[in-house]
ZAMARGU-4260 file (C-alpha; in steps of 0.2 Angstrom, whole numbers, plus 5000, padded with zeros to 4 digits):
<rodrens>
0) 5030/5158/4946 | 5029/5150/4928 | 5038/5134/4926 | 5054/5136/4913 | 5048/5117/4910
5) 5033/5107/4912 | 5039/5099/4928 | 5021/5095/4935 | 5014/5088/4918 | 5029/5077/4919
10) 5025/5071/4938 | 5008/5067/4932 | 5009/5059/4915 | 5026/5049/4917 | 5018/5037/4929
15) 5003/5037/4919 | 5010/5032/4902 | 5023/5023/4911 | 5010/5011/4916 | 5001/5009/4901
20) 5019/5006/4895 | 5019/4992/4908 | 5005/4983/4901 | 5013/4978/4885 | 5024/4966/4895
25) 5011/4955/4897 | 5011/4940/4910 | 5024/4931/4901 | 5038/4944/4908 | 5033/4948/4923
30) 5051/4949/4931 | 5052/4962/4917 | 5035/4972/4920 | 5039/4974/4938 | 5059/4980/4935
35) 5052/4993/4923 | 5038/4999/4936 | 5048/5002/4948 | 5061/5011/4936 | 5045/5023/4934
40) 5041/5025/4951 | 5059/5029/4955 | 5060/5042/4941 | 5044/5050/4945 | 5051/5051/4963
45) 5065/5060/4956 | 5056/5071/4947 | 5046/5078/4962 | 5063/5084/4971 | 5065/5098/4963
50) 5049/5104/4970 | 5058/5104/4985 | 5073/5112/4983 | 5064/5126/4971 | 5049/5130/4980
55) 5050/5147/4987 | 5041/5143/5005 | 5041/5163/5009 | 5026/5165/4998 | 5008/5157/4996
60) 5007/5157/4978 | 5005/5144/4966 | 5022/5141/4959 | 5027/5128/4945 | 5013/5135/4937
65) 5007/5129/4920 | 4993/5137/4911 | 4984/5130/4894 | 4968/5131/4886 | 4958/5113/4884
70) 4942/5116/4882 | 4941/5135/4876 | 4922/5137/4872 | 4918/5133/4892 | 4932/5142/4899
75) 4941/5125/4905 | 4958/5125/4905 | 4975/5114/4908 | 4981/5124/4924 | 4993/5117/4937
80) 5002/5123/4951 | 5009/5118/4968 | 5011/5124/4986 | 5017/5120/4999 | 5006/5108/5006
85) 5003/5102/4988 | 5023/5098/4987 | 5022/5088/5003 | 5006/5077/4999 | 5016/5074/4980
90) 5032/5068/4990 | 5021/5056/4999 | 5014/5050/4986 | 5030/5048/4976 | 5039/5039/4988
95) 5025/5029/4995 | 5023/5022/4977 | 5041/5014/4977 | 5037/5005/4993 | 5021/4999/4989
100) 5029/4991/4972 | 5044/4983/4983 | 5031/4978/4996 | 5022/4969/4983 | 5036/4962/4973
105) 5032/4942/4978 | 5015/4943/4984 | 5006/4946/4967 | 5007/4929/4955 | 4994/4934/4943
110) 4991/4948/4930 | 5008/4956/4937 | 5011/4967/4924 | 4991/4975/4926 | 4994/4975/4946
115) 5009/4987/4943 | 5003/4995/4929 | 4988/4999/4939 | 4997/5008/4955 | 5009/5018/4941
120) 4992/5025/4932 | 4984/5028/4950 | 5001/5038/4956 | 4997/5049/4941 | 4980/5053/4944
125) 4983/5056/4962 | 4996/5068/4961 | 4985/5076/4946 | 4972/5080/4961 | 4986/5091/4972
130) 4990/5102/4956 | 4975/5105/4947 | 4970/5124/4948 | 4957/5121/4937 | 4940/5115/4945
135) 4934/5103/4932 | 4950/5097/4929 | 4952/5093/4948 | 4935/5084/4948 | 4943/5074/4932
140) 4957/5066/4941 | 4948/5067/4958 | 4934/5054/4949 | 4947/5044/4935 | 4958/5038/4951
145) 4943/5028/4957 | 4943/5018/4944 | 4964/5009/4945 | 4958/5007/4964 | 4943/4999/4959
150) 4952/4986/4949 | 4966/4984/4962 | 4952/4979/4976 | 4940/4970/4961 | 4953/4959/4954
155) 4967/4954/4968 | 4958/4958/4981 | 4949/4943/4996 | 4935/4933/4994 | 4923/4948/4997
160) 4931/4959/4984 | 4916/4964/4972 | 4907/4967/4986 | 4919/4978/4994 | 4927/4986/4977
165) 4908/4990/4971 | 4903/4998/4988 | 4919/5009/4988 | 4915/5015/4970 | 4897/5020/4974
170) 4900/5029/4989 | 4915/5039/4984 | 4909/5042/4967 | 4892/5049/4973 | 4898/5058/4986
175) 4907/5069/4973 | 4893/5070/4960 | 4887/5084/4972 | 4904/5092/4971 | 4902/5091/4951
180) 4885/5103/4953 | 4893/5114/4965 | 4906/5116/4953 | 4894/5119/4938 | 4885/5132/4951
185) 4900/5140/4951 | 4905/5142/4935 | 4889/5149/4928 | 4889/5161/4940 | 4906/5167/4938
190) 4912/5159/4920 | 4927/5155/4925 | 4933/5135/4932 | 4949/5143/4940 | 4950/5138/4959
195) 4956/5157/4961 | 4942/5166/4954 | 4929/5152/4963 | 4939/5160/4979 | 4938/5177/4973
200) 4917/5174/4969 | 4905/5185/4982 | 4891/5174/4988 | 4878/5175/4999 | 4876/5164/5015
205) 4862/5153/5007 | 4872/5150/4990 | 4887/5145/5001 | 4877/5136/5012 | 4872/5124/4996
210) 4890/5123/4993 | 4899/5120/5009 | 4887/5103/5010 | 4890/5098/4991 | 4908/5098/4994
215) 4906/5090/5014 | 4896/5074/5003 | 4912/5072/4990 | 4927/5074/5006 | 4918/5067/5021
220) 4916/5051/5010 | 4934/5050/5006 | 4941/5055/5021 | 4930/5047/5027 | 4918/5055/5043
225) 4906/5046/5052 | 4893/5040/5046 | 4899/5040/5027 | 4914/5027/5033 | 4907/5011/5033
230) 4916/5008/5014 | 4933/5011/5021 | 4935/4992/5033 | 4926/4981/5019 | 4939/4990/5006
235) 4954/4987/5016 | 4950/4969/5021 | 4949/4963/5005 | 4962/4976/4995 | 4978/4968/4993
240) 4991/4976/5002 | 4997/4987/4992 | 4980/4992/4989 | 4978/4996/5008 | 4994/5005/5009
245) 4989/5018/4995 | 4972/5020/5001 | 4976/5024/5016 | 4992/5034/5016 | 4986/5045/5000
250) 4968/5043/4996 | 4960/5048/5012 | 4972/5062/5013 | 4964/5072/4996 | 4947/5071/5009
255) 4956/5083/5019 | 4966/5091/5004 | 4949/5094/4997 | 4943/5106/5012 | 4957/5115/5012
260) 4957/5118/4992 | 4938/5121/4992 | 4926/5122/5007 | 4938/5135/5018 | 4941/5148/5004
265) 4926/5146/4994 | 4913/5146/5006 | 4920/5154/5022 | 4906/5160/5030 | 4896/5142/5027
270) 4911/5133/5035 | 4912/5144/5049 | 4892/5143/5053 | 4891/5123/5051 | 4911/5120/5058
275) 4901/5113/5074 | 4894/5099/5062 | 4911/5095/5057 | 4918/5095/5074 | 4904/5083/5080
280) 4908/5072/5067 | 4927/5073/5072 | 4923/5071/5088 | 4913/5054/5085 | 4926/5047/5073
285) 4941/5050/5087 | 4931/5043/5102 | 4917/5030/5095 | 4928/5022/5081 | 4940/5020/5095
290) 4928/5008/5104 | 4923/5001/5088 | 4942/4997/5087 | 4945/4989/5103 | 4936/4974/5099
295) 4939/4970/5080 | 4948/4951/5079 | 4956/4956/5062 | 4971/4967/5062 | 4969/4975/5044
300) 4949/4980/5050 | 4958/4986/5065 | 4971/4996/5058 | 4957/5002/5046 | 4945/5009/5060
305) 4960/5017/5069 | 4963/5027/5053 | 4946/5034/5052 | 4949/5041/5072 | 4967/5047/5066
310) 4959/5057/5050 | 4947/5063/5065 | 4960/5075/5068 | 4964/5081/5052 | 4944/5088/5051
315) 4946/5094/5068 | 4960/5105/5067 | 4957/5111/5050 | 4938/5117/5057 | 4941/5122/5075
320) 4952/5137/5067 | 4936/5142/5060 | 4930/5147/5080 | 4949/5152/5083 | 4950/5166/5070
325) 4932/5174/5071 | 4929/5169/5089 | 4943/5172/5101 | 4953/5182/5085 | 4968/5170/5091
330) 4978/5168/5074 | 4992/5158/5082 | 4980/5146/5088 | 4972/5144/5070 | 4987/5142/5062
335) 4991/5130/5074 | 4976/5118/5073 | 4978/5120/5053 | 4997/5116/5053 | 4993/5101/5065
340) 4979/5094/5053 | 4994/5095/5039 | 5007/5087/5049 | 4992/5072/5053 | 4988/5071/5036
345) 5008/5067/5031 | 5012/5057/5047 | 4996/5045/5046 | 5002/5042/5027 | 5019/5035/5035
350) 5013/5026/5049 | 4996/5018/5042 | 5006/5013/5026 | 5018/5005/5038 | 5004/4996/5047
355) 4996/4987/5033 | 5014/4982/5027 | 5018/4975/5044 | 5000/4964/5040 | 5005/4961/5021
360) 5021/4953/5028 | 5012/4941/5041 | 4998/4937/5027 | 5011/4934/5013 | 5019/4919/5026
365) 5002/4915/5034 | 4988/4920/5025 | 4979/4924/5041 | 4974/4941/5045 | 4965/4937/5062
370) 4972/4940/5079 | 4968/4922/5086 | 4979/4913/5073 | 4996/4923/5079 | 5005/4922/5095
375) 5022/4922/5101 | 5030/4929/5085 | 5043/4940/5092 | 5053/4921/5096 | 5053/4917/5077
380) 5053/4936/5067 | 5063/4947/5080 | 5068/4960/5068 | 5050/4961/5061 | 5042/4961/5079
385) 5053/4976/5082 | 5047/4987/5067 | 5029/4982/5073 | 5029/4986/5089 | 5038/5004/5084
390) 5024/5009/5070 | 5011/5002/5085 | 5018/5015/5097 | 5018/5028/5084 | 5001/5023/5079
395) 4994/5027/5099 | 5005/5043/5096 | 5019/5040/5107 | 5030/5056/5112 | 5047/5055/5098
400) 5036/5050/5084 | 5024/5057/5070 | 5010/5052/5080 | 5010/5061/5090 | 5017/5077/5084
405) 4999/5082/5074 | 4989/5075/5087 | 4997/5087/5100 | 4997/5101/5089 | 4978/5100/5085
410) 4974/5096/5104 | 4983/5110/5109 | 4973/5122/5098 | 4956/5115/5101 | 4961/5119/5119
415) 4962/5135/5115 | 4944/5134/5109 | 4935/5124/5120 | 4946/5113/5136 | 4929/5100/5134
420) 4932/5097/5114 | 4950/5094/5116 | 4948/5083/5131 | 4937/5073/5120 | 4952/5074/5106
425) 4965/5069/5118 | 4953/5052/5124 | 4961/5045/5106 | 4978/5044/5116 | 4971/5031/5129
430) 4959/5022/5116 | 4973/5022/5104 | 4985/5014/5114 | 4972/4999/5122 | 4967/4995/5104
435) 4986/4996/5098 | 4994/4988/5114 | 4979/4974/5113 | 4984/4969/5096 | 5003/4969/5101
440) 5001/4957/5115 | 4992/4944/5105 | 5002/4945/5089 | 5019/4950/5094 | 5022/4943/5112
445) 5023/4927/5124 | 5025/4909/5119 | 5024/4902/5100 | 5005/4899/5099 | 5005/4886/5087
450) 5017/4877/5074 | 5014/4888/5060 | 5020/4903/5071 | 5034/4891/5074 | 5039/4890/5056
455) 5039/4908/5052 | 5054/4918/5042 | 5061/4933/5048 | 5059/4946/5035 | 5071/4947/5019
460) 5080/4962/5016 | 5067/4970/5003 | 5055/4969/5018 | 5066/4978/5029 | 5072/4993/5016
465) 5051/4996/5015 | 5049/4995/5033 | 5064/5005/5035 | 5059/5020/5024 | 5043/5019/5033
470) 5050/5020/5050 | 5066/5035/5045 | 5050/5046/5039 | 5040/5042/5056 | 5055/5045/5068
475) 5060/5061/5056 | 5043/5070/5058 | 5042/5063/5076 | 5059/5072/5079 | 5061/5087/5070
480) 5043/5092/5062 | 5051/5110/5057 | 5056/5107/5039 | 5038/5100/5036 | 5030/5114/5045
485) 5041/5128/5037 | 5037/5120/5020 | 5017/5124/5023 | 5019/5139/5035 | 5015/5151/5019
490) 5001/5143/5013 | 4992/5139/5030 | 4995/5157/5035 | 4986/5162/5021 | 4972/5150/5023
495) 4971/5159/5040 | 4968/5175/5033 | 4955/5167/5021 | 4945/5161/5038 | 4945/5178/5043
500) 4937/5185/5027 | 4920/5187/5024 | 4909/5186/5009 | 4894/5193/5016
</rodrens>
């Protein structure tokens, strides 16, 4: 449906223009810059609420649509629209931005106005990715959001921030160049940049294969999948806490979102033919990266590797659906796998965002992320310890938390295709518990390890609000995921029908 007023445009450009306005406060008025940025973030969240109340969840069509000519000579349009999957991710983006700004309130002491402005601009660009219905517009937002994150890591990061930011930029930029080549080919063949037109375009098996791997190069780096994952631990370790939270909670999801919007509908036959590649890489991420996480001494690096393992469930659930549809004609199981992948994306946003926030709380007090420097934190920070243990349990996939729901749905779907694949995926419940509980035991429990831990002060009201909202989201999704699955059900069902269709 066409929106009576440009809600999606407002959602995209309010934070971008608000971020630009924040720059004018200068470093001398840091307090005013922070308050203004937070106000813009809250307004953006309020603007996204009509998407939830106004979306017709019974149909899979793109809604709140906006269509304007952008570059008419090349048939490039400013075309926006959302479905249930997009709305869920936009809601996660706007909420996470508020929590990031609140969490960074006292931890940044230089170029504060630029720091807060960067996150607002990044928020608008990420929302643009989730709204774009034109291939080139998607690509512009997809690439542009690298710039503020590059600045966030490079300016406010740790000692190796320049190396980490350049590595992050090069990996993600080079991967997306292949996507641009694929989009140009589709435009030259069909004469349209519209994603709906690209989906309807007839393609040979060879064409689909080349396009599939072009899209895979772009989105596998973003997820990230093994073996193009090495930029993520470096980026997380060197990024400030807010950068790590946004990177884990939102930016990684854009890789999974890209598979859903491009690979599955545009190249269904090639995606089925080469699904085994993605499934194999996903299982490697789940199992191998889980063992890598076990030996980490840096809390941030441990959580970063766990993110790679958990995102493996997103790609596993997405591509195992092909075998379930085409080889077993099990549409219900395919829908379950895709639903599980989508739920896992939202769940991982809450859990990983909370885990990185917890590490940031400790780092603000002791300026160390090394596990060996802590011990007995529960004795001096009991409220913080309660939150940390709760999020650690969610990260390990404890039933009743959001960390369990998506993974269980994907494992259940995988079992109907191959018990062996399901068994390999289920090892994450053991490995996740191993590396998470090992960290909790050494950081939180036991006697007070040293005088630095003895001098720690518990979380204040601001930090409690941030962690509390993350906890509410994690618990609500774990106990009652139905509103989220209902929101995305029509879109997921349409995806399943697209998987079943062939272009050959």
